[in-house]
C-alpha positions in Angstrom: 0.0 0.0 0.0 2.9 2.3 0.9 4.6 1.5 -2.3 1.5 2.3 -4.4 1.2 5.7 -2.7 4.8 6.4 -3.4 4.4 5.6 -7.1 1.3 7.7 -7.3 3.1 10.7 -5.8 6.1 10.2 -8.2 3.7 10.4 -11.2 2.0 13.5 -9.9 5.4 15.1 -9.1 6.7 14.3 -12.6 3.6 15.9 -14.2 4.0 19.0 -11.9 7.7 19.4 -13.0 6.8 19.1 -16.6 4.0 21.7 -16.2 5.4 24.8 -14.4 3.1 26.0 -11.5 2.1 29.5 -10.6 5.2 30.1 -8.6 7.4 29.5 -11.6 5.2 31.5 -13.9 4.9 34.5 -11.6 7.8 35.3 -9.3 5.8 38.1 -7.8 3.5 35.6 -6.1 3.7 36.0 -2.3 5.8 33.3 -0.7 3.0 31.9 1.4 0.7 31.6 -1.7 3.1 29.7 -3.9 1.6 26.4 -4.9 3.7 23.3 -4.7 3.4 19.6 -4.7 5.4 17.7 -2.1 5.4 14.3 -0.3 6.6 14.2 3.3 7.1 10.7 4.7 8.3 10.6 8.3 10.4 13.7 7.8 11.7 15.8 10.7 10.2 19.3 10.8 13.6 20.8 9.9 13.9 18.6 6.9 10.4 19.3 5.8 10.9 23.0 6.0 14.1 22.7 3.9 12.2 20.7 1.2 9.3 23.2 1.1 11.7 26.1 0.8 13.7 24.5 -2.0 10.7 23.7 -4.1 9.0 27.1 -3.5 12.1 29.2 -4.0 12.8 30.7 -0.6 14.3 29.9 2.9 12.9 29.8 6.4 14.2 31.8 9.3 13.3 30.6 12.8 14.6 29.9 16.3 14.9 26.2 16.7 13.9 26.5 20.4 10.3 27.3 19.4 10.1 24.2 17.1 10.2 20.5 17.8 12.8 20.2 15.0 13.2 16.5 15.4 9.4 15.8 15.4 8.4 13.6 12.4 5.7 14.6 10.0 4.0 13.0 7.1 1.9 14.9 4.5 1.1 14.4 0.8 0.3 17.8 -0.7 -0.7 18.2 -4.4 -0.9 21.8 -5.7 -1.3 23.3 -2.2 -0.2 26.8 -1.2 2.7 26.9 1.2 0.5 28.6 3.9 -1.9 25.6 3.9 1.0 23.1 4.2 2.5 25.0 7.1 -0.9 25.1 8.8 -1.2 21.4 8.5 2.3 20.9 10.0 2.0 23.4 12.9 -1.8 23.3 13.6 -1.9 27.0 14.3 0.9 27.0 16.9 3.3 29.0 14.6 2.9 32.4 13.0 4.3 33.2 9.5 5.7 36.5 8.2 7.2 37.2 4.8 10.4 39.2 4.5 11.9 39.4 1.0 13.0 35.8 0.1 12.4 34.5 3.7 9.5 33.3 5.8 10.0 34.1 9.4 8.5 31.6 11.9 7.5 32.8 15.4 5.4 31.3 18.1 1.7 32.1 17.9 0.2 34.2 20.6 -2.2 32.6 23.0 -5.9 33.1 22.3 -7.0 36.4 23.9 -10.4 37.1 25.5 -10.1 40.6 24.1 -9.1 39.9 20.5 -9.3 36.9 18.2 -7.5 36.6 14.9 -9.1 34.2 12.3 -7.7 33.4 8.9 -8.4 31.1 6.0 -9.4 30.7 2.3 -12.8 31.1 0.6 -13.2 28.5 -2.1 -15.7 28.0 -5.0 -17.4 24.8 -4.0 -17.8 23.6 -7.6 -14.4 24.4 -9.1 -12.1 24.6 -6.1 -11.0 28.0 -7.1 -9.9 30.4 -4.4 -12.1 33.5 -4.6 -11.0 37.1 -4.3 -13.1 40.0 -3.2 -15.2 38.0 -0.8 -16.6 39.8 2.3 -16.3 38.2 5.7 -17.7 39.9 8.8 -18.9 39.4 12.3 -22.4 40.9 12.7 -21.9 41.4 16.4 -18.6 43.4 16.5 -18.9 44.6 12.9 -15.3 43.5 12.3 -14.8 42.7 8.6 -12.3 41.5 6.0 -12.1 41.0 2.2 -10.2 38.1 0.6 -7.1 39.0 -1.4 -6.2 37.9 -5.0 -5.4 34.4 -3.6 -8.7 34.0 -1.7 -7.0 34.5 1.7 -8.5 36.5 4.5 -7.5 37.5 8.0 -10.0 39.0 10.4 -9.4 40.5 13.8 -12.4 40.5 16.1 -12.2 42.7 19.2 -13.9 41.6 22.4 -15.8 38.6 21.0 -19.2 38.2 22.7 -18.7 34.5 23.5 -16.3 31.7 22.9 -17.9 30.6 19.6 -17.8 33.2 16.8 -20.2 33.4 13.9 -18.8 34.7 10.7 -21.0 35.7 7.7 -19.5 35.2 4.2 -21.0 37.0 1.3 -20.1 37.6 -2.4 -22.1 39.0 -5.3 -23.9 36.1 -7.1 -23.0 33.6 -4.3 -25.2 32.2 -1.6 -24.7 33.7 1.9 -22.8 31.4 4.2 -22.4 31.4 7.9 -19.3 29.8 9.5 -19.2 28.8 13.2 -15.7 29.0 14.7 -15.3 27.3 18.1 -13.6 29.2 20.9 -10.4 27.1 20.7 -10.2 27.2 17.0 -6.9 28.7 15.7 -6.2 26.8 12.5 -6.6 27.8 8.9 -10.3 27.9 7.8 -11.3 26.6 4.3 -14.8 27.8 3.6 -16.5 26.6 0.4 -19.4 28.7 -1.0 -21.7 28.0 -3.9 -23.1 30.2 -6.7 -26.7 31.3 -6.2 -28.4 31.0 -9.6 -31.2 33.4 -8.8 -28.7 36.1 -7.9 -26.6 35.3 -11.0 -29.6 35.8 -13.3 -30.1 39.4 -12.1 -26.5 40.4 -12.2 -27.1 43.4 -14.5 -29.8 44.8 -12.2 -27.7 44.2 -9.1 -24.7 45.9 -10.5 -26.6 48.8 -11.9 -28.4 49.4 -8.6 -25.2 49.4 -6.6 -23.2 51.5 -9.0 -25.8 54.2 -8.7 -25.0 54.3 -5.0 -21.2 54.3 -5.3 -20.9 57.9 -6.1 -18.8 58.6 -2.9 -16.6 55.5 -3.1 -13.1 56.1 -4.4 -10.1 53.9 -5.1 -8.8 54.6 -1.6 -11.9 52.7 -0.3 -11.7 49.5 -2.3 -12.4 47.2 0.6 -15.4 49.2 1.7 -16.7 49.3 -1.9 -16.4 45.5 -2.2 -18.4 45.1 1.1 -21.1 47.3 -0.3 -21.3 45.2 -3.5 -21.3 41.8 -1.7 -23.4 42.5 1.4 -27.1 42.7 0.7 -28.1 42.7 4.4 -29.3 46.1 5.8 -27.7 46.3 9.2 -29.1 48.7 11.8 -27.5 50.5 14.7 -29.0 53.0 17.1 -25.9 55.2 17.2 -22.7 55.7 15.2 -19.6 57.7 16.1 -16.9 58.1 13.5 -13.8 60.2 13.2 -13.7 59.9 9.4 -15.6 57.5 7.0 -14.9 53.9 8.0 -12.9 54.9 11.1 -15.5 54.6 13.9 -17.9 52.3 15.7 -19.2 50.8 12.4 -15.7 50.1 11.0 -15.5 49.2 7.3 -19.2 48.2 7.3 -20.3 51.8 7.6 -21.7 51.8 4.1 -24.0 48.9 4.9 -25.5 50.3 8.1 -28.5 52.6 8.7 -28.2 54.6 12.0 -30.8 56.3 14.0 -28.3 58.9 15.3 -24.9 59.6 13.8 -22.1 61.8 15.2 -19.1 62.4 13.0 -16.2 64.2 14.4 -14.8 65.2 10.9 -16.9 63.2 8.5 -19.0 60.1 8.3 -20.4 57.6 5.8 -23.4 55.3 6.1 -26.2 53.5 4.3 -28.9 55.7 5.9 -30.0 58.1 8.7 -33.4 57.8 10.4 -33.4 60.7 12.9 -30.3 63.0 13.3 -26.8 63.2 11.9 -24.2 65.9 12.8 -20.8 66.2 11.1 -18.0 68.5 12.0 -17.1 68.8 8.3 -19.3 66.5 6.2 -21.9 63.8 6.2 -22.3 61.3 3.3 -25.1 58.8 2.9 -25.5 56.3 0.1 -29.2 55.6 0.9 -32.0 57.7 2.4 -32.2 60.4 5.1 -35.2 61.0 7.3 -34.9 63.7 9.8 -32.2 66.4 10.3 -28.7 66.5 8.8 -26.2 69.2 9.9 -22.7 69.6 8.6 -20.0 72.3 9.0 -19.1 71.9 5.3 -21.4 69.6 3.2 -24.1 67.0 3.2 -24.2 64.4 0.5 -27.2 62.0 0.0 -27.5 59.5 -2.8 -31.1 58.4 -1.9 -34.2 60.3 -0.9 -34.2 63.1 1.6 -37.1 64.1 3.8 -36.4 66.7 6.5 -34.0 69.5 7.1 -30.5 69.8 5.6 -28.1 72.5 7.0 -24.6 72.9 5.7 -21.9 75.6 5.8 -21.2 75.1 2.2 -23.1 72.4 0.2 -26.2 70.2 0.3 -26.1 67.6 -2.5 -28.9 65.1 -3.2 -29.3 62.6 -6.0 -32.9 61.6 -5.4 -36.2 63.2 -4.4 -35.9 66.0 -1.8 -38.7 67.3 0.4 -38.2 69.8 3.3 -35.9 72.7 4.0 -32.4 73.2 2.6 -30.0 75.9 3.7 -26.3 76.2 2.6 -23.7 78.9 2.6 -22.7 78.0 -1.0 -24.9 75.6 -2.9 -28.0 73.4 -2.8 -27.8 70.7 -5.5 -30.7 68.3 -6.3 -30.5 65.8 -9.1 -34.1 64.8 -8.9 -37.4 66.6 -8.2 -37.4 68.9 -5.2 -40.2 70.3 -3.1 -38.3 72.5 -0.8 -37.6 75.9 0.7 -34.0 76.2 -0.6 -31.8 79.0 0.7 -28.2 79.4 -0.5 -25.6 82.2 -0.4 -24.5 81.2 -3.9 -26.7 78.8 -5.9 -29.8 76.5 -5.8 -29.4 73.9 -8.6 -32.0 71.3 -9.5 -31.7 68.9 -12.5 -35.5 68.1 -12.5 -38.7 69.9 -11.5 -38.5 72.5 -8.8 -41.8 73.1 -6.9 -41.4 75.7 -4.3 -39.6 78.7 -3.1 -36.0 79.1 -4.1 -33.9 82.1 -2.9 -30.2 82.6 -3.5 -27.7 85.4 -2.9 -26.1 84.4 -6.2 -28.5 82.3 -8.3 -31.2 79.7 -8.7 -30.9 77.0 -11.4 -33.6 74.4 -12.3 -33.4 72.1 -15.3 -37.1 71.1 -15.0 -40.3 73.0 -14.5 -40.3 76.0 -12.2 -43.6 76.3 -10.4 -43.0 78.8 -7.8 -41.3 82.1 -7.0 -37.6 82.2 -7.8 -35.5 85.1 -6.4 -31.8 85.5 -6.8 -29.2 88.2 -6.1 -27.5 87.3 -9.3 -29.3 84.9 -11.7 -32.3 82.5 -12.1 -32.0 79.5 -14.4 -34.6 77.0 -15.8 -34.6 74.8 -18.8 -38.3 74.0 -18.8 -41.5 76.0 -18.7 -41.3 79.0 -16.3 -44.8 80.2 -15.6 -43.9 82.8 -13.1 -41.9 86.0 -12.8 -38.1 85.6 -12.6 -36.1 88.4 -11.0 -32.3 88.4 -10.7 -29.5 90.8 -10.1 -27.6 89.3 -12.9 -29.1 86.5 -15.0 -32.5 84.9 -15.8 -32.3 81.6 -17.8 -35.2 79.4 -19.0 -34.4 76.6 -21.4 -38.0 76.2 -22.7 -41.1 78.4 -22.8 -41.6 81.4 -20.5 -45.2 82.7 -20.3 -47.3 85.2 -18.5 -44.6 87.3 -17.0 -41.4 89.2 -17.3 -37.8 88.5 -17.0 -35.8 91.4 -15.4 -32.1 91.1 -14.8 -29.2 93.3 -14.2 -27.1 91.3 -16.7 -28.6 88.4 -18.8 -32.0 87.0 -19.6 -32.2 83.6 -21.5 -35.3 81.6 -22.6 -34.7 78.5 -24.8 -38.3 78.4 -26.0 -41.1 81.0 -26.5 -41.8 84.1 -24.4 -44.9 86.2 -24.2 -43.9 89.3 -22.3 -40.9 91.5 -21.9 -37.2 90.9 -21.4 -35.2 93.7 -19.8 -31.5 93.4 -19.0 -28.4 95.5 -18.5 -26.5 93.3 -21.1 -28.0 90.4 -22.9 -31.5 89.0 -23.8 -31.8 85.7 -25.6 -34.9 83.8 -26.8 -34.3 80.5 -28.5 -37.6 80.5 -30.4 -40.3 83.2 -30.5 -40.8 86.4 -28.5 -44.1 88.3 -28.6 -43.2 91.5 -26.9 -40.2 93.7 -26.3 -36.5 93.0 -25.8 -34.5 95.8 -24.2 -30.8 95.3 -23.6 -27.3 95.9 -24.9 -27.5 92.7 -27.0 -30.8 91.1 -28.0 -31.3 87.8 -29.8 -34.4 85.9 -30.8 -35.2 83.4 -33.5 -38.6 85.0 -34.3 -39.6 88.5 -33.2 -43.2 89.9 -33.1 -42.6 93.2 -31.5 -39.5 95.4 -30.9 -35.9 94.9 -30.2 -34.1 97.9 -28.7 -30.3 97.6 -28.1 -26.8 98.2 -29.2 -26.9 94.9 -31.2 -30.1 93.2 -32.3 -30.1 89.7 -34.0 -33.0 87.7 -35.2 -33.9 85.1 -37.8 -37.1 86.9 -38.8 -39.0 89.9 -37.4 -42.4 91.4 -37.6 -41.6 94.8 -36.2 -38.7 97.2 -36.1 -35.3 96.7 -34.4 -33.7 99.8 -33.1 -30.1 99.9 -32.3 -26.5 100.5 -33.4 -26.5 97.3 -35.5 -29.4 95.1 -36.4 -29.1 91.8 -38.3 -32.2 89.8 -39.5 -31.2 86.8 -41.5 -34.5 86.0 -43.2 -36.7 88.8 -44.6 -34.3 91.5 -43.4 -32.6 94.3 -45.4 -29.0 93.5 -46.4 -27.2 95.4 -49.1 -23.6 95.7 -50.2 -23.0 99.0 -52.1 -20.1 100.2 -54.3 -20.5 103.9 -55.1 -18.7 107.1 -56.1 -19.3 110.7 -55.2 -17.6 114.1 -55.8 -14.9 113.5 -53.2 -14.3 109.8 -53.0 -14.4 107.8 -56.2 -14.4 104.4 -54.4 -16.8 103.8 -51.6 -18.1 100.6 -50.0 -21.1 100.3 -47.7 -23.0 97.6 -45.9 -26.7 98.1 -45.0 -28.3 95.8 -42.5 -31.6 95.7 -40.6 -35.1 96.1 -42.0 -36.3 98.5 -44.7 -38.1 100.6 -42.2 -34.9 101.2 -40.2 -31.4 100.0 -41.1 -27.7 100.6 -40.1 -24.9 101.6 -42.5 -21.2 100.8 -42.2 -19.1 102.7 -44.8 -15.6 103.0 -46.0 -13.9 104.8 -48.9 -10.5 105.6 -50.4 -8.9 108.2 -52.6 -5.6 107.2 -54.2 -2.6 109.5 -54.1 -2.7 112.3 -56.7 -0.8 115.5 -57.4 2.2 114.5 -55.4 0.4 113.2 -52.3 2.5 110.5 -50.8 -0.2 108.6 -49.1 -3.8 107.5 -49.9 -6.7 109.4 -48.2 -9.3 107.0 -46.8 -12.5 107.3 -44.9 -14.8 105.2 -42.7 -18.1 105.8 -40.9 -21.5 104.8 -39.7 -25.0 105.8 -40.6 -28.8 105.2 -40.3 -31.4 105.0 -43.0 -34.8 104.0 -44.2 -36.1 102.7 -47.6 -39.8 103.3 -48.3 -41.2 101.2 -51.2 -42.3 103.3 -54.2 -43.2 100.4 -56.6 -42.4 96.7 -57.0 -38.8 97.4 -58.1 -38.3 101.0 -57.1 -37.5 102.2 -53.6 -36.5 105.5 -52.0 -33.4 105.8 -49.7 -33.0 108.4 -47.0 -29.7 108.1 -45.3 -27.7 110.0 -42.7 -24.0 109.1 -42.4 -20.9 110.5 -40.7 -17.4 109.6 -42.0 -13.9 110.4 -40.6 -11.3 111.3 -43.2 -7.7 110.2 -42.6 -4.4 110.4 -44.5 -1.7 108.0 -43.4 -1.7 107.2 -39.7 -4.7 107.5 -37.5 -5.3 110.9 -35.8 -7.7 112.0 -33.1 -8.3 115.4 -34.8 -11.8 116.0 -36.2 -12.0 115.7 -40.0 -15.5 114.5 -40.8 -17.8 114.5 -43.8 -21.5 114.2 -42.7 -24.0 113.4 -45.4 -27.8 113.5 -45.8 -28.6 111.4 -48.9 -31.9 111.2 -50.7 -32.1 108.9 -53.7 -33.8 106.0 -55.4 -32.9 102.3 -55.7 -34.0 100.4 -58.8 -33.8 96.6 -58.7 -33.1 95.6 -62.3 -32.2 91.9 -61.4 -32.5 89.5 -58.6 -30.2 90.7 -55.8 -28.8 93.5 -57.9 -29.9 97.2 -58.2 -28.6 100.6 -59.1 -28.9 103.8 -57.0 -28.5 107.5 -57.5 -29.3 110.6 -55.6 -28.3 114.0 -54.1 -26.4 114.7 -50.9 -26.2 117.6 -48.5 -22.6 117.6 -47.2 -21.2 119.2 -44.0 -17.4 119.0 -43.6 -16.1 119.6 -40.1 -12.4 120.1 -39.6 -10.1 121.0 -36.7 -8.0 123.9 -38.1 -5.2 123.0 -35.8 -4.9 119.7 -37.7 -1.3 120.0 -39.1 -1.5 117.2 -41.7 -4.8 118.2 -43.3 -5.5 116.2 -46.5 -6.6 118.1 -49.5 -10.0 116.6 -50.5 -10.8 118.5 -53.6 -8.0 117.8 -56.0 -10.0 117.1 -59.2 -13.2 119.0 -58.5 -14.0 121.7 -55.9 -17.7 122.1 -55.2 -19.4 125.4 -54.4 -19.6 126.0 -50.7 -22.8 127.8 -49.9 -21.8 128.0 -46.3 -18.4 128.2 -44.5 -17.6 129.2 -41.0 -14.9 128.8 -38.3 -16.1 128.5 -34.7 -14.4 129.6 -31.5 -13.4 126.0 -30.7 -11.3 125.9 -33.9 -13.8 123.8 -35.8 -14.3 124.9 -39.5 -17.6 124.0 -41.2 -18.1 123.8 -45.0 -21.5 122.9 -46.6 -22.2 122.0 -50.3 -24.5 120.0 -52.5 -23.3 116.8 -54.1 -24.4 113.5 -55.5 -23.8 109.8 -55.5 -24.2 106.9 -57.9 -23.7 103.3 -57.2 -24.6 99.6 -57.6 -25.9 97.3 -54.9 -25.8 93.5 -54.4 -27.9 91.1 -52.2 
């Protein structure tokens, strides 16, 4: 019988040598986790350790006084980790510690009434595979551990309640397992667990639900995150105290426990709060909060909140909120809120807001706004806003705004339609149609039925008249590029934009050097005009322009030609027309201007008026004319 066992072992050993194990493949494998195959037949402990070390690629370091070196041992191990072989030899009486290429052996401490250390492997019952990321915890003391990449765990339980310890083992998609460890148990535990087919069938739903609640878990909290994935049980405690998340009375299971009361010196983390939570800096909850939550810096809740949230800086909620929120900086709600929200900076909601919102800086709602919204700086809404918005700086509504007015010191924005008025100190924007008045420095609307009054007015179409320095209407507006000549400048270019009732003119012109002039004389200016319709192809133009005349470099001296033009515009082809008319010209010049350009080199008109005023400004007036061609 002994001979047969020896032959069997030799065959296994030969196959193992021909097929390199994990230790050979990966030298980074921890010494205690290196898998070897070895046969010990009545070997002394010293000899056994030498053989184990030679095969696994390391040496042992120990004091022979703590070992019965001459004691004989027999053990046949096939593909077993070194840790398990040593545990079989020493029965838990020796501790192992890795140090580079050595394993140091020391005498195990006696079992303490205050602390118990348990260790072992978690194994897949069907395959024998050692499982990583398995949660093991004591539901009494809340001590917990997670298996490493080799399926090994070590858990330290403080003040065990009785001699026998009950450990709960849980992993996603596996059946929950309870292990009873006797009071004198000190050996290595091998715990098999089996796949739960019902859990496995809903893996997508399980992962999705848990990931939604992992918004606060970071890489530095990997063990805690694994516990929250694995452990489905909702644990409850009457009171929690923590210094920082996971350092407190609930240990690394904080994310799986709902507390009635929670006191966090700096910050805390929990599954839920039922009555009261106070944090010196912050409170974070991955489930629901019912009651009062107070933090010196911020409150963060991934579930529903019903009650009162007070924070020196931020309240953040990812589900429905109902109650009162007050923050020195920001209230943020990702779901519907029915709250009185007070913030020194911003109230922000990603869905419907149904209630009062007041902020020293701004209110922002990406859903419907169905209540007053007052802000020292701006109001923001991307859905229908059916009430008045008043802000010191900005009003923003992403969809329609009806039955009211937007009044802001800086910006008004509506993504949809607006029936009413927009008044701002800087910018008014309407994404679709406005039926009313826009009054600001810059006004923009897709469709206008009313009036735009501002420095810059932009629209896609308009039924009304825009009044400002520059008005641009892309469809149905008045756009003309003009090339013309008059008695002073033979080459002029002008751009007319707006509507026929009222348009803006940007002009420029040049007069090449003549009669010894070394530099070209050029001009630029601005004007206003109107173009009444006389017939289907004939229009009148009444323009008033002012142009500065410069030779060479720019000068601040006054040298202007002001024109009143009255003429006709005949459209002889699509987007082409000719124009001609008379001008009344007024030339204003600073007589102290040393480099005065001579305007009338080819033709000098008759000045019917000329006068120099006491401020050294000379005025000349004459009649002239203009002829040109227009495009667009």
